N, C-alpha and C positions, 0 to 999 in steps of 0.2 A: 673500755669498751662496751658499748651498749648491749645488754644483754637480754633487753626485750626485743630484738630483734632476729632475726635467723642468722645462725653462724657462717660465716663466709660469704659465698656469693650465693644466693636461691633464684638462680635466675629465672626458673617456674617455679610457683607453685601448683600443685594438680589437685585437681578436685571434679574428676570424671565419674559418670556412675558406673562404666560398662563394669562388670568381674573383671575382666582382664586387663584392668588399668590398676595403676599405683595411684591411691591414694595420699596425702603426704601431710601430715600436722605440722606445723609448728610446734616446736616445745621449746619455752622460755630456760635460758642459764643451760641449753646445754645442745651437743651435736646429733639431734636427733630426727630418723625419718621413723612418721607410725603411719604401719598400712594393716587394712583390713584385710583378714582370714574368712573364707565362708566356709561354712559346713561342709560342704560339697568338695572342698581342697584337704582332704583327709582320709586316708585309708579305711575302708569297711571295719576292719576289725577292729579302730581303736574311737568311734564315733561314742559309745555311749560310753565310754568312763573316761573319755579326756576330749572337752566342746574344745569349740574353734577359740582361740584368742588372736589380740592383735597382735602382728610382727613388730618388731622394736629395732632401728637398724640404728646401729650410732657410730660416730667418726671418733677416734680419738688418736694421741699419739706418741710417743715415748720421748720423756728429758730427763737429762741428767742432772740428779738431785744437788751438786754444786757443792757438795759436802767435801773437807777435804779427807782423805783419806778410805773412801767410799767408791764404789765402781759400781754398785747396783745401779741401775735402769729402771725407771716404773712407767708403764702403760699408765695412760690416763684417760677415762671414758665420760662424758658430760661434765667436764669440770672447766671452773674459768683456764686452767692451764690450758685443756686441750682445745678450747675455741681460740685462745691467744695464737697456737702454735698451726692452726690449719686454717687453710680455706678452701672452699669446697662448691662446687658447680653442679647443679642437677640440671641434666635436660630429657624431656621425654619425646618417646615415638610411637608409634603407631604398634597397635597390636603389646599393647602392656609393656614395652622397651624402657627401659629407664639407664641412662648412661650419669655414674657419678663422677665427678673428675676431682682428686683431692689433692692440693698441694701445703706441703710442711712448710712452716718459716722458720726462720733463724733460732738456735736454740734447744732445737727438736733433732733428734736423730732417727726418725720413724714415722712409720703410719700404721694406723690399724683402725678395723671396719670391727663389727660385731654386730652379729644377729642372734635374736633369742629362738631359741628353742624348747619345741616340747618334746616330752617322755618318749610319746610315741613316733616322735620323729625319724625317717631313717634318710641315709644320702651316699649316691652315687656318684661317681668320674673321678676327676682330678688323675687322670691319663691312664696309659696304658703300664697298670702294676700289675705284679705277678704275686702277690700275696693272699687279698680277700676283696669282694666288691662291697660290701657294706662298710661304711667311714666310721659309724659312732665310734668315737671313744679313743678316737685317732690323733697324734699332734704328726704332721705330712708338710715336709719342704718338698715344694716344685721346682725343683732345679734340675737341668740337665745334666744326667751322669752316664758312665760308660758302665752301665749295672742292668743288669736282668735278676733280682731277685727283693724281697721283702717289699717295702713304700718306696722303693727309688727307682729308677729305671729311666731310660732312653727318654721317653717321652710325658710328660710331667703337667701335661696341660691344666692350666688351673683353672678349669670348666665343674663346676659342681651343679648337682641338680638333688631336690629334696621331695619327697613322695607327699608335701602339704604343697607339691607343682609350682613353687617360682623356680629358676636356677640360676646363676652368677658363673661369671667371666671375668677374670685377669685379663687386661691385654696390653700393657704395658710388661717390659721386657725382665725387669728387676726380681731376683728371686723372691718368693711370696712362699708365707708360711701357711697351714689350715690347720686350729684347734677346733676340733668337732664334738662338741660334747665331752673335751679331753676334761681330767678333772683339777687341770691348772686353773682350768676358764669356767667351770661349771655347765650351768646351760646355757650357752652359748656356741653358735659358729664363728670362729673369732679369725679374720684373716691379719697376720704382720707384713710387715717389710719395711726396712731399711733406705727404702726410694724416696727422694724426695717427692716424688710424685705417684701417683697409682690411677689408674683409669679401670671402672669397674662398671660392668653391665649388669644389672637385672631384671628378669622375666618373669611373668604370672602365666599361668595358663591354667586350664581346665584337665589335661593330660599331658602326661609324657609327650606324645609326640604332637601335642601344640606347644612342649616347650623346648623340643628338637627344634621342630622348626623355626621359632623366633629366633635359639641361641643359636642356630648356624647362619645366619641373615647375620651374624656377629662374624662369627669364626670362619666362615665360607663353607661350600658343600663341594665332592668330589667331581673330577671333571669325567667328560663324557670317557664309555669305554669300547672297547672293542671285543668280539666273542675271544679275539684268540689270547687275551689277557687275562682269562679264565681258562687256560689248557693249563698242562702240566709244567713247573719250571724244571730244571735243573741248574744248581750251583757248581760250585765244585771244590777241590782243595786246592788254594793256592800254590802249595809247596812242590807238587807234581803237576801238576796239568799242563801240556803243551800241545800244541797244535794236533801233533797225531794222537794221541790219547783221548781229544776236543773228538776229533771226526772219527774216529773208531767207535768211541760210547755212542756217540750218537746214532751211528749205522747199527751199531748190534740193538740198541735200544729201538730201531724201526724194524728189525727182523723176527725181535722177539715180543712184539705187539705191544710196545712200553714206551712207544715215541714220546718227546719232548716237544712244548712248544717254544720254551724257550729255553737257550741256554747263557747262562748267565756265567761270566769266564772273570774267577776274582783275583786278587791283588796277584802280582805278578808278572804279568802281559807286559811291564812298562820294563825300557833298559833303565838299570839302576842309576845309570849318573844321569839320566836325562826325562825330566817328563812329559808325558804324552809320546813318547817314540817306542817303539815294540821292538820289546827283547829279538832279536834277532837267531838268537840260540835258541828261544823256546816258539817262539810265533814269528819264523822266517815269512810266510804268506797268509796274513791275515784276512786278504782278498778270499782267496782260495779255501781256507777255512768257511768263511761265508757263505761262498757261492756250496760248499758241501753240505753245509747245514741248510740253507735252501732247499736241497734237494731231497730232503727227511723232513721239510715242511718245520724246519726249527729256525726262528730268530736268534740273532746274538746279542748277548749284552758284555760290557765291562762294568768292573770293578772301578769305583772311585776312591780318593781319599784326599783332602784341601789341604794338601801342604807340600812343602820343597824338605827334602831331603837334604841335612847339610855338610858342606863341602862336596856338593854337587854342582856341576855346569846352571842347572836351573835357578838352586839358592843363588849361585853370585847374581844371575840375571834378574831374578826379583828384587832383590837386596837393591842392584845397580837403579830400578825401575822404583823402588817404593813401595810393591806391592803387596809387603809382608806385614804380618802385624809385631807390631815394635814394643820392647819394653820400656821401663819409666827414666832410660836414656836414651831413648830414641833409637836403638839396635834392633833389629831382627829377635824378635824373643824367640831363643832356642828352649826346646824342649823333647822328652820323651814322649813319642808317636806309636799307636797301636795297643795291641795286648798286651805282648811280652814284653815293652819296654826295652826293646834292642835297637831301635833306631831315634835318633834326634833331628828334629826338624824345628820349622818354622807354617804358623798358618798362614794362607792366601785371604788378605784382607778384602771381605767382600762389601765395606764399607766403601770401597775406593771405587770410583766409577771405572777408572782406566783398568783395574785388575781385575773388576770384574766384565770388561770385552775383550782382555787377554784370556778369561776364564774363557770365556763364549766362543771365544776364535779356534781353540783348542777343541773343545766338544764340538765342534762345526766341522772339524778335520777328520777326528773319529765317525760323524757319521757319515761324512765323503770316503770311508774308508770301510763303510758296510752296518756299524756297529748302531740297533734301535733299543737298545733297553742301556739305561744307565744304574748299575746300585752305587748310589751317594753315601758313603759309609762313612766310620768316624766326627760325625759332626758336634760329639762332644768335647772338644779338647780342649776349650777356650781357658785360659789362666785367668782367671778374677782378676791379677794387677796388671793385665795386661791394656796396651795402649791401641787404639785403634785410628784410622785418617781423619774418622768425621768428630775426633773429638773426644767420644765416649772412652769408658774405662773397660776393660774386659767382666766388670762385674756386672756391669749396664749390656754388652751385649751378648754374654754367655746365652742367654736362652733362646736369644734372637737369631744365633748364629747358625743354627743347623735350618730355619728358613730362608736365611740370606744367600747361604748355600747351594739348598736345593733348588729356589727359586733361580737362581744365575743358570743351572742344569736347563732346568725343566721350560726355560723363555727361548734356548736354543732348541730342544727336543720340538715343542709345539709348533717351530716358528717352520723349519724345515719338513718335520716328517708328519705334524700333525697327530692322527690317532693311530699310526705305525708305529708310533713308538710311545716311549712311558720312561720315570725313576720309579726309582724304589728305595726309600729311606730306610733308615737306622732311627735316627731321631727326629721330633718334632717339637712345636711349643705352638700357641694358639695363633692361627693363621696358616698353619700346614696343612688345614683340613680340605683345602684344594690342592692341594700336589701330590698328585699322583698315587703309586703305592707306597705301601709301609708292610715291612715285616719285623717280627718280633726281637731280633739282634741274638744273641750267645746265650743257649740254655746248655745245661749239663746236659750228658748223652744218658739219661736214667731216668727212673720213677720218683726220685727227691722230690715230695710236694713243693718244697720250697724254690728251687732253681731248674727242675726238670718237666716234666709232660704236665703234669698236674698244675705247675705255673702257667702255664701257656693257655692253656685253658680259661683260664680266668681272666691273663691278660687281651685272650680276644674278646671278651664281653666289653671288658674298662675302655680298651679302645674304640669300639661301637662307642659305646657313650658318651665317649668326649671328643665323636666325629670321624673317627679317621676309621673309613668305611672299607677300602681295597685292603682287605691284610693280608697277609701268611706267615707263617713260620719255619724255622730250621727243622725238617722232621729228620727225627731222632736226636735232634738236640745238637749242637755244635763243636763243643771239646773233646770227642773222640767218637769210636765208633760204638753203636749201640748194640743191644741183645738184640735179636729176630723179634724175642716177644715184645721188647719195647719197640722197634721201627715199626712192628706190626699195628700195634694200635695209637704209635703217634700218627702213623699213614690214617689212619680211620676217622681219628679226629679233622685231622686236615683235609681228605677230601668235603670233608662241608663246612670248608671256609673259602673264601673268593679264591687265595691263590694258594694253589699246592704245592709246596715248593723243598724240594730235596736238596739239602746241602751240609757240609760241616765237613769236617776234617776225618779225614779216611774213608771208606766206601759208603757210596748212597746209593749205588742203582739197587732195583728190588733184587736182580738176578743173583747177585753179589751176594745173599744173604739166605741161601738155600733154597730146594723145591719148594716146601711151605710157603716162604715169605712170599717169594717169588710167584705163587699163585695168587695167595691173597693178598698182596699189594696190589697188584695189577690189576683186579676185580675194581678195587676200590680210586686205581684211577679211572678207569672206567666211568665208575659211578660219577666221581667229577667230574669227567667231559663231559659226559650225557645231561649233565644239570647246568651246563652254559645257559640256554634260553632261560632256566629258571635264577642264575646268579644273575648275567644281566638284566632282565627284570628288578630285582631285587635293588642293582646298582641303579640305574632310572630312576628309582624311585628316591634312593639317597640324594639324587643329585636334585629330585625334583620338592623334597619334604624335606631331609636330613634327619631322615631313619634309617637305622643303620642295617645292615643284611644280617649280621650275627648281635642277636635279640637275648640279655638276659633277663630271664624269668620275674627277677623281680622287677624291672622295667613294663614287661609285657603282663604281668598276673599282682600289681602294684595293692588290688583288694585283698590279696591272699597272704595271710600270713606264713603258709609253709614256705610261699616262694622265696622268703630270705634267709630259709634253713640251709645249713653248710651244704648238705648234699643236692640241693635245688640250684646252686654257686657253681656246682660241677656240671652242671647242662645248659644248654642255651636251643634257643630257636635259629635254625637257620632260617629267614625267611617267617611267611606268616603260617607255614605249613608243614616244618619239619621239624619234629622236635627230636635233639641230642642228648644222650648221655653217654659219652666213651667211658672207656675201662681206661682208668690212669693209674691202675697199678696191677700187682702181679696177680690176680686173678681170674676166674672164669664166671665169676657173678658181682653182681653189685647193686646196691640199691638205689632205687630210684621212685625219683616224685613226679607222677603224671599230674597237669595243671588242668582247670576248669575247660570241659568239652569232652568231646568222643575222641577217640584215637584210634587210629588203625597198624595194628603191626606192619613195618616194612617186609618184612621176612614169612611171616604165616598169614597173611590175612587179618590177624585176631583183634575183635572189637575191647577196648578198655575205655574204664569213661573215669574222667577224674571229678574233684581229685580225689587221689588215690595213692598210696604207698606202695609198693613191690618190690620183691628181690628176683631180679631179672639174671637168667644164667645167659650165659655172652660167651661160649666158645671162641676159640680164638679169630676165628675167622668171621664172627658175626661183632658188628655195631648196634649197639642198643641207639633203634630208630624207630620213629614212629611219622606217621602221616597224617596230618589232621582228615578228618570226619567230615566229607563233603569238597575237598581237595581235589583240583585239577593243575596238574605238575606239567608244564611241557618244556620237553628234554631232547636232547639228540638220540637222533636212530644211533644202535649201536655200528661199528663199523670196524674192518679192518685196518690197521694201518694208523699211519698220521696222515691228518688234511694237508694239502696245499696249503700255502697262504692266498685268501681270496677268496677258494672254493667255498661251496654249500653243502650242508647236513641236512639230512632230511628231519624234519620236526615232530616230535611223536607227543600229542596230550594224552599224560597219562589221567584217568580218571579214577576219583575215588569218591562215588556219588553219595550223596548224604542232602542234609537241609542246607544247601549249600548257599554261600551271598552274591551276588555281582561280582563276576572278578574283569580285568582285562588285560592283557598281555600284548606288549611289544616284543617279536618274537627275532626280530631280525629283518634285515632288508626287506622292505616292500609285505610284512607277514603282521598281522594282527589276527588274535582271535578275543572274546568276548564270551564268558559264562553267563548265564541269568537262568535264576531259579525259576521252574514255571511251576504248574500247576500239579499237585499230588509228587511235589520233591521232582517234578520230572527237569531236566535242568536241558536247557537250550542251549547248543553249541555256535555260532556262527565264525567263519573262518572267511578272512580276506587275504587275498594274496595275491600279493604282482608276480612278476613273469619269471620263472625260472627257478620257483619252488616245489619241491615235492612234501605235500603234508599228509603225516598220517594219525591216524585216532583209533588208540588200543588200550587195554588196559593194562595192569602191571603183572600179568602171567601169563597169557596167552593175546590173541589178537585183540580182545575186547573183553575183562573181567572183573567184573562188580563185585563190592563188596556185598552180602546181604545182611541187612542188619535184624531179622529175625531170629536167625541163628547162628549167628557169629559168626559165620562160615563163607566160604567166597562160590557162586555160581558162576558157568562161564558162558558167556554171550557173546557169539562169535558176530557184530557187527563191526566190519572195518571197511573202512574209505580210506580209498589213496586218491588224491590229487595230481594227476601227471603235470610232467612241466608242458608237454608237449599240448597238453588239453587246455592250460591256462593262459601260455603264450604272455602277450603283454597287457590283455585286458582283466581289469580290474574283477574277481570273481567270489562268489557269497558262496556258503554252504551252509543248510542249516540240517541237525541230526538234532532228533529230541531220542531222549535216551527214557 
């Protein structure tokens, strides 16, 4: 091989002058790409001690030594062995986006990519993990697992960000491992895969926002949302739910002013002998259940699993049709299903077009019956030695299976229901980011930091970093009944996430945990519902830019070294204006890191200036929560009972005056508001509304309460504006108010 030319096939040699583009230099005798790093692409706290340096990206391969009696494999980088073993193509796209397509040749059993790393670099991403945010020193296997602890998870999306402002995502489906400044690899970020090919995208940016925007062009952005999706969801206990218990629960919830917007009936609704047929003993009249739920403003969903149980009519039919995943002998691959391994069956083969069509027909029939939400569960069960219709092995399809399963379901929902329906999935891979909603799976029902409440606080942020934005978790965990204290603290956290979901084995309704828990949890349900316009605006931003609603402080404040501290990892921003520090242990006080800027206590109005560290007193009914100084929060007015589908709620703009920035919100159909700084910090509020809306301006504590900057207290100014719907009519109306 002529080593004086680039190895493999460099289709494009890049020499752009933009900071946001890659500059690729050829290096003789090695598979090396060299990129410039600008001084600005470093956090401020590292620049004096660690000057900028170029990246080196090297491709390598794994070769068997061929010595009898030896089984060890060696990874080669920048050597003739690596060059002979690889074929690499480089493509450049707008916005500093680079695609590497690497294929190995005969005699090599794996592919590797490594990127130089400096000691100041910090890394985030790699899916919804439950153990920590920052990844330095870790060796992480990205393979979809039925697991919710440690470095494993249901959504191990191979999307990585560095605080030197580059991003990387693997879009091929084979399992891949990341060694991130791990002792085995030294000062490198290393990707390892046994695949025959590897598809990797890299991007440069000037900020995390730039990178999120670029990388989500590759993996996808969330779909459009509707206000009902940001209501309060209720799952259930598959062991005991039936039509009577579900109808009774929904009516009682409405009576105690704790109504649900979505009720998802978990596994157990089907006839055990036949898939997609309702169990007449438990759900004799599903249509009647749907009508009863609609009377209290609730949509109904159904839990799914992608398999046919052994020795059932459905299994026999799908075997005859060839719609099941096969074993090496060509027979349906039968294995254990679910969490308790009590059932055996075979998975649906979603690489088979005819099987997908059959699945879509079943989902369509459930939509006809009245279901609007589908819980896409158990997408992690593909065995690595399985065989699929399209000729691929289980190892090749395992990570992609959640995407195929969810897409086959969501496609019917979008076609038949539009934004009146949605899926909520447990597992995901690259490309799943534009598929409906997601929840965090099964946690222990306690304060265990590795498997309980703290683990999902971390998972929420990791999911957002990895592009999964419409997210929620099982309040109180899944596997048991939590203590009232754990239930309250979990509900407080979930109230400041896009989806607030009560689900798990045993009781989960607030009124079932006693008077104190009922009162406190219901107040946070109201808080969550009132933030619907804010949550909807964050979802729209994620759809337009890729930036998530749940924001890790290390991503939002990369120039602040303290944002990487363990205490800061247990906090997050919900959107730009709400700082949330959930209590995740049996205590009524927790340390809090306050990031830069001025922040107003949601409860007392006290002003605190960051950066700062404080010990916050948090009685059981208090979630540590601050609002950014200068924020205007769009909220729904509080009301009694559950809204009817399609009904409108008055919108309140909650004002926290300060030296604000320009903001613009789309608050609902026909309603927009813009906030612009004026002279001497006077803020100009414009409201443009179509017909049918009632718009109200008021402050946090009264009709309008302004938080004074001079004495750190609040003073009342009763400036109150209401635009009644009969005055607006169908004419575009503009109202300006200066405060």
